[in-house]
NUFI-790472 format. One record per residue (C-alpha): residue number from 1; residue in three letters; chain; y, z, x. Coordinates in pm, 1 decimal, always signed. Each point is the difference from the previous one (the first is absolute). Example, Ala and Ser with C-alpha at 12.3 -4.5 7.8 and 13.67 -1.06 7.14 Angstrom:
2
{node 1,"ALA","A",{-450.0,+780.0,+1230.0}}
{node 2,"SER","A",{+344.0,-66.0,+137.0}}
END
This chain:
114
{node 1,"UNK","A",{+13315.8,+14116.3,+14063.6}}
{node 2,"UNK","A",{-338.4,+171.3,-23.7}}
{node 3,"UNK","A",{-235.8,-88.9,+283.8}}
{node 4,"UNK","A",{-339.9,+162.8,-49.1}}
{node 5,"UNK","A",{-307.3,+60.1,+211.4}}
{node 6,"UNK","A",{-258.8,-274.0,-42.3}}
{node 7,"UNK","A",{+253.9,-267.5,-92.6}}
{node 8,"UNK","A",{+33.5,-326.7,+189.5}}
{node 9,"UNK","A",{+355.9,-112.8,+69.6}}
{node 10,"UNK","A",{+162.4,-280.2,+191.3}}
{node 11,"UNK","A",{+166.6,+182.5,+290.4}}
{node 12,"UNK","A",{+236.3,-129.8,+267.4}}
{node 13,"UNK","A",{-157.1,+86.1,+338.8}}
{node 14,"UNK","A",{+271.6,-177.2,+204.6}}
{node 15,"UNK","A",{+125.0,+53.7,+260.4}}
{node 16,"UNK","A",{-319.8,-0.7,+202.3}}
{node 17,"UNK","A",{-44.7,+144.7,+348.3}}
{node 18,"UNK","A",{-283.5,-115.1,+227.6}}
{node 19,"UNK","A",{-327.9,-43.0,-188.4}}
{node 20,"UNK","A",{+117.1,+171.5,-319.3}}
{node 21,"UNK","A",{-62.1,-179.2,-326.2}}
{node 22,"UNK","A",{+307.1,-182.7,-128.7}}
{node 23,"UNK","A",{+166.3,-184.7,-292.8}}
{node 24,"UNK","A",{-8.4,+75.3,-372.0}}
{node 25,"UNK","A",{-363.4,+63.3,-90.6}}
{node 26,"UNK","A",{-215.4,+202.4,-238.4}}
{node 27,"UNK","A",{-51.1,+364.3,+89.8}}
{node 28,"UNK","A",{-188.9,+286.7,-159.5}}
{node 29,"UNK","A",{+188.4,+324.0,-67.1}}
{node 30,"UNK","A",{-209.9,+286.9,+140.9}}
{node 31,"UNK","A",{+244.7,+291.5,-0.9}}
{node 32,"UNK","A",{-58.5,+265.9,-263.3}}
{node 33,"UNK","A",{+200.1,-3.7,-323.4}}
{node 34,"UNK","A",{+76.4,+367.7,+66.8}}
{node 35,"UNK","A",{+264.8,-127.5,+241.1}}
{node 36,"UNK","A",{+132.3,-278.8,-224.7}}
{node 37,"UNK","A",{+351.1,+149.8,-4.3}}
{node 38,"UNK","A",{+33.7,-71.9,+372.5}}
{node 39,"UNK","A",{+179.3,-324.5,+90.6}}
{node 40,"UNK","A",{-295.7,-127.6,+205.8}}
{node 41,"UNK","A",{-357.8,-101.2,-80.5}}
{node 42,"UNK","A",{-295.3,-57.8,+234.4}}
{node 43,"UNK","A",{-175.8,-335.2,-28.7}}
{node 44,"UNK","A",{-290.4,-191.1,+151.4}}
{node 45,"UNK","A",{+73.8,-370.6,+47.7}}
{node 46,"UNK","A",{-233.6,-257.9,-150.2}}
{node 47,"UNK","A",{-79.4,-322.9,+181.0}}
{node 48,"UNK","A",{-214.2,-305.4,-55.5}}
{node 49,"UNK","A",{-368.2,+81.3,+59.2}}
{node 50,"UNK","A",{-137.8,-143.2,+326.3}}
{node 51,"UNK","A",{-364.6,-16.4,+110.3}}
{node 52,"UNK","A",{+55.4,+239.2,+293.0}}
{node 53,"UNK","A",{+120.0,+269.0,-245.9}}
{node 54,"UNK","A",{-365.9,+47.2,-101.2}}
{node 55,"UNK","A",{-68.2,+153.7,+342.5}}
{node 56,"UNK","A",{+283.7,+255.5,-9.8}}
{node 57,"UNK","A",{-14.2,+291.2,-246.2}}
{node 58,"UNK","A",{+379.6,+33.6,+1.6}}
{node 59,"UNK","A",{+26.4,-324.5,-200.4}}
{node 60,"UNK","A",{-102.2,+85.4,-357.1}}
{node 61,"UNK","A",{-92.4,-303.9,-211.0}}
{node 62,"UNK","A",{+179.0,-61.5,-330.7}}
{node 63,"UNK","A",{-79.3,-272.3,-251.9}}
{node 64,"UNK","A",{+277.4,-149.5,-214.2}}
{node 65,"UNK","A",{-1.4,+118.8,-361.8}}
{node 66,"UNK","A",{+237.5,-3.8,-294.1}}
{node 67,"UNK","A",{+45.2,+374.9,+42.7}}
{node 68,"UNK","A",{+102.3,-3.8,+365.8}}
{node 69,"UNK","A",{+211.3,-317.0,-14.4}}
{node 70,"UNK","A",{-138.9,-140.9,+325.2}}
{node 71,"UNK","A",{-45.4,-377.4,+19.0}}
{node 72,"UNK","A",{-247.0,-20.5,+291.6}}
{node 73,"UNK","A",{-269.6,+200.7,+176.0}}
{node 74,"UNK","A",{+182.0,+267.0,+197.7}}
{node 75,"UNK","A",{-46.9,+282.9,+247.0}}
{node 76,"UNK","A",{+181.8,+331.7,-2.0}}
{node 77,"UNK","A",{+95.8,+54.5,+365.5}}
{node 78,"UNK","A",{-46.1,+376.4,+32.5}}
{node 79,"UNK","A",{+120.0,-7.8,+362.1}}
{node 80,"UNK","A",{+352.1,-94.9,-111.2}}
{node 81,"UNK","A",{+88.6,+262.8,-262.1}}
{node 82,"UNK","A",{+378.7,+40.1,-8.0}}
{node 83,"UNK","A",{+262.7,+197.5,-186.0}}
{node 84,"UNK","A",{+289.5,-197.4,-145.0}}
{node 85,"UNK","A",{+313.2,+64.5,-202.3}}
{node 86,"UNK","A",{-15.3,-112.2,-362.9}}
{node 87,"UNK","A",{+252.2,-274.9,+82.3}}
{node 88,"UNK","A",{-280.5,-196.3,+172.0}}
{node 89,"UNK","A",{-203.7,-18.7,-324.2}}
{node 90,"UNK","A",{+55.5,-337.3,-167.1}}
{node 91,"UNK","A",{-236.2,-32.1,-297.5}}
{node 92,"UNK","A",{-305.0,+172.6,-146.1}}
{node 93,"UNK","A",{-309.8,-221.9,-10.3}}
{node 94,"UNK","A",{-265.1,+231.3,-146.3}}
{node 95,"UNK","A",{-222.1,+294.2,+89.3}}
{node 96,"UNK","A",{-339.2,+81.2,+150.8}}
{node 97,"UNK","A",{-277.1,+205.8,-154.9}}
{node 98,"UNK","A",{-34.1,+363.9,+107.3}}
{node 99,"UNK","A",{-318.0,-92.4,+190.0}}
{node 100,"UNK","A",{+173.1,-277.1,+196.6}}
{node 101,"UNK","A",{+291.5,+231.0,+80.3}}
{node 102,"UNK","A",{-237.9,+267.7,+131.8}}
{node 103,"UNK","A",{-174.7,-255.2,+223.3}}
{node 104,"UNK","A",{+333.1,-94.3,+156.9}}
{node 105,"UNK","A",{+105.0,+363.2,+44.5}}
{node 106,"UNK","A",{-335.2,+56.2,+174.7}}
{node 107,"UNK","A",{+85.9,-294.2,+228.3}}
{node 108,"UNK","A",{+328.8,+168.5,+94.7}}
{node 109,"UNK","A",{-187.9,+323.1,+71.2}}
{node 110,"UNK","A",{-240.6,-192.9,+224.9}}
{node 111,"UNK","A",{+298.3,-135.8,+194.3}}
{node 112,"UNK","A",{+130.3,+356.5,+37.6}}
{node 113,"UNK","A",{-338.6,+117.7,+128.2}}
{node 114,"UNK","A",{-77.6,+210.8,-307.8}}
END
């Protein structure tokens, strides 16, 4: 199964520990396609957009579109990027534009202090 950078997939985040995000939810693939032969991919989980997300730059706003397959206003939670085995990937929903992907990668870099 090909899982490419910029795609949005339903991913199984369970089991959860502490305040980690959980359940099967949309996630954006951020790892480079150069490493697509590896059995793992890095993702950023997507969650329903909340008003307090506006105040925190680590929550990048995403609007639902036909292209991305989202059904509600969402936030990419750049503070919870994770690497998962391909077995956790359930179904492809769509993909983001290159500009949206770059904004989220910049959010991850902010979290890393870059």
